[in-house]
C-alpha positions as CSV (number, residue, x, y, z in Angstrom):
1,X,-54.2,36.2,-46.1
2,X,-51.3,33.5,-46.5
3,X,-49.7,31.8,-43.5
4,X,-46.4,31.6,-44.9
5,X,-45.2,34.9,-45.6
6,X,-41.9,35.5,-47.2
7,X,-41.1,39.3,-47.6
8,X,-38.5,39.6,-50.1
9,X,-36.2,42.6,-51.6
10,X,-33.0,43.6,-52.0
11,X,-30.8,45.5,-49.5
12,X,-32.5,48.8,-48.3
13,X,-35.7,48.1,-49.7
14,X,-37.8,47.9,-46.3
15,X,-38.2,44.3,-46.1
16,X,-38.1,44.0,-42.2
17,X,-40.8,47.4,-42.0
18,X,-43.3,46.0,-44.6
19,X,-42.8,42.6,-42.4
20,X,-43.3,44.2,-39.4
21,X,-46.6,45.9,-40.8
22,X,-48.0,43.0,-42.3
23,X,-47.5,41.0,-39.1
24,X,-49.5,43.8,-37.3
25,X,-52.1,43.3,-39.6
26,X,-52.7,39.7,-40.0
27,X,-51.5,38.4,-36.5
28,X,-48.6,36.2,-38.3
29,X,-45.9,35.8,-36.3
30,X,-42.9,38.0,-37.7
31,X,-39.7,36.5,-37.2
32,X,-36.9,39.0,-38.1
33,X,-34.2,37.4,-39.9
34,X,-31.4,39.5,-38.8
35,X,-31.9,38.6,-35.2
36,X,-31.4,35.0,-36.3
37,X,-28.2,35.3,-38.5
38,X,-26.1,38.1,-36.2
39,X,-25.5,37.6,-32.1
40,X,-24.3,40.7,-30.3
41,X,-20.9,42.2,-31.7
42,X,-21.8,41.6,-35.1
43,X,-21.0,37.9,-34.9
44,X,-22.8,35.4,-37.5
45,X,-24.5,32.7,-36.4
46,X,-22.6,29.7,-38.2
47,X,-24.7,28.9,-41.0
48,X,-25.9,25.4,-39.9
49,X,-27.1,27.1,-36.6
50,X,-29.1,29.4,-38.9
51,X,-30.4,26.2,-40.9
52,X,-31.3,25.2,-37.8
53,X,-33.0,28.2,-36.7
54,X,-35.0,28.8,-39.9
55,X,-36.1,25.0,-40.3
56,X,-37.7,25.4,-36.8
57,X,-39.6,28.3,-37.8
58,X,-40.5,27.0,-41.4
59,X,-41.8,23.6,-39.7
60,X,-44.8,26.0,-37.9
61,X,-48.0,26.7,-40.0
62,X,-48.0,30.5,-39.3
63,X,-44.8,32.6,-40.0
64,X,-43.5,35.9,-41.7
65,X,-39.8,36.6,-42.5
66,X,-38.2,39.5,-44.0
67,X,-35.7,37.9,-46.2
68,X,-34.2,35.0,-47.3
69,X,-30.3,33.9,-47.4
70,X,-29.2,31.9,-50.1
71,X,-27.6,29.6,-47.4
72,X,-31.3,28.4,-46.1
73,X,-33.5,29.8,-48.8
74,X,-34.4,26.3,-50.1
75,X,-35.8,25.7,-46.6
76,X,-38.3,28.6,-47.0
77,X,-39.4,28.0,-50.2
78,X,-40.6,24.9,-49.8
79,X,-42.8,26.1,-46.8
80,X,-43.7,29.5,-47.9
81,X,-47.1,30.1,-49.2
82,X,-47.0,33.9,-50.6
83,X,-43.7,36.0,-51.5
84,X,-44.2,40.0,-51.4
85,X,-41.6,41.0,-53.7
86,X,-39.9,44.6,-53.1
87,X,-38.8,45.0,-56.6
88,X,-38.2,48.5,-56.6
89,X,-35.4,50.3,-58.6
90,X,-31.5,50.5,-57.5
91,X,-31.8,54.6,-56.9
92,X,-34.6,53.8,-54.5
93,X,-33.4,51.3,-52.5
94,X,-30.0,53.0,-52.2
95,X,-31.7,56.0,-51.4
96,X,-33.2,54.7,-48.4
97,X,-30.6,52.7,-47.6
98,X,-28.0,55.6,-47.3
99,X,-30.2,57.5,-45.2
100,X,-30.9,54.8,-42.7
101,X,-27.7,53.6,-42.4
102,X,-26.5,57.2,-41.9
103,X,-29.6,57.7,-39.2
104,X,-28.8,54.5,-37.5
105,X,-24.6,55.5,-37.0
106,X,-25.8,58.8,-35.7
107,X,-28.0,57.6,-33.3
108,X,-26.3,54.3,-32.3
109,X,-30.0,52.8,-32.2
110,X,-29.6,49.0,-31.8
111,X,-30.7,47.2,-34.8
112,X,-30.8,43.5,-33.7
113,X,-29.3,41.8,-30.9
114,X,-27.7,44.9,-29.5
115,X,-25.9,45.4,-32.8
116,X,-25.6,49.1,-33.9
117,X,-24.8,50.6,-37.1
118,X,-20.8,52.6,-37.2
119,X,-19.5,54.9,-39.6
120,X,-16.6,53.0,-39.8
121,X,-18.6,50.1,-40.7
122,X,-20.7,51.9,-43.4
123,X,-17.2,52.9,-45.0
124,X,-15.7,49.5,-44.7
125,X,-15.3,46.9,-47.7
126,X,-18.0,44.9,-46.5
127,X,-20.3,47.4,-45.7
128,X,-24.1,47.1,-45.6
129,X,-24.0,49.7,-48.8
130,X,-21.3,47.6,-50.2
131,X,-23.4,44.9,-50.0
132,X,-26.2,46.6,-51.8
133,X,-24.0,47.1,-54.9
134,X,-22.9,43.2,-54.7
135,X,-26.2,41.8,-54.4
136,X,-28.8,43.9,-56.1
137,X,-29.0,42.4,-59.5
138,X,-29.0,38.9,-58.3
139,X,-31.9,39.6,-55.7
140,X,-33.8,41.2,-58.6
141,X,-33.6,38.5,-60.9
142,X,-34.4,36.1,-58.2
143,X,-37.5,38.0,-57.7
144,X,-38.5,38.2,-61.4
145,X,-37.9,34.0,-61.7
146,X,-39.9,33.5,-59.0
147,X,-43.0,35.5,-60.4
148,X,-42.3,33.9,-63.3
149,X,-42.4,30.5,-62.3
150,X,-45.6,28.9,-62.0
151,X,-44.9,26.1,-60.1
152,X,-43.6,28.0,-57.0
153,X,-45.9,29.9,-54.3
154,X,-47.3,32.7,-55.4
155,X,-45.6,36.2,-55.8
156,X,-46.8,39.8,-55.3
157,X,-44.0,41.9,-57.0
158,X,-44.6,45.5,-55.8
159,X,-42.7,47.7,-57.4
160,X,-43.0,51.0,-55.8
161,X,-43.7,52.5,-52.6
162,X,-46.8,53.7,-53.2
163,X,-47.7,50.0,-54.5
164,X,-46.4,48.8,-51.5
165,X,-48.6,51.1,-49.4
166,X,-52.1,50.4,-51.8
167,X,-51.6,46.8,-50.7
168,X,-50.7,47.0,-47.5
169,X,-53.5,48.9,-47.3
170,X,-55.6,46.5,-48.7
171,X,-54.5,44.2,-45.7
172,X,-56.4,46.5,-43.4
173,X,-59.5,46.9,-45.2
174,X,-60.2,43.4,-46.7
175,X,-57.9,41.7,-44.0
176,X,-57.4,39.1,-46.8
177,X,-54.6,41.2,-48.8
178,X,-54.8,37.8,-51.4
179,X,-53.7,39.0,-55.0
180,X,-56.5,38.1,-57.3
181,X,-54.1,36.0,-59.4
182,X,-51.1,33.8,-58.4
183,X,-48.7,36.2,-59.9
184,X,-49.2,39.9,-59.4
185,X,-47.1,42.9,-60.5
186,X,-48.3,46.3,-59.1
């Protein structure tokens, strides 16, 4: 398994869940990006502090991150060995996001640094649901560009939850999870 892994995908694709599962199977230290970029009360960490936090993590020899925000993705890509891209159809990630957001708003289960999701947030102009629509095409294009770039890190592009489960199972059964080529699309 690569030592520095970025799990990337559109909003609602399951990046955090997959990153946690990969960390459990490989022993890579997991760093949840939402915990690094949001303070209690949904107060955004200033961009310079975000870059500092991410640079500190990326300077390490072993890590896994569950996202890459454009304001500091350059720091991550400069050190990433492997990108696992969750390139699911919009309907799949949107259904997951709706289900997850509703469940969190009902349960009030903390998601990062004690923050909780609310119905008011869900219906606001800056809601995570709106963000899904604003960012989907850009994130999908970014994943596909990375997969096509022979100069960049290796990319495993997973196009369905079944493919993701299969890849994850390969980590458990072999302990490697390494693709047979530098670029893989499943």
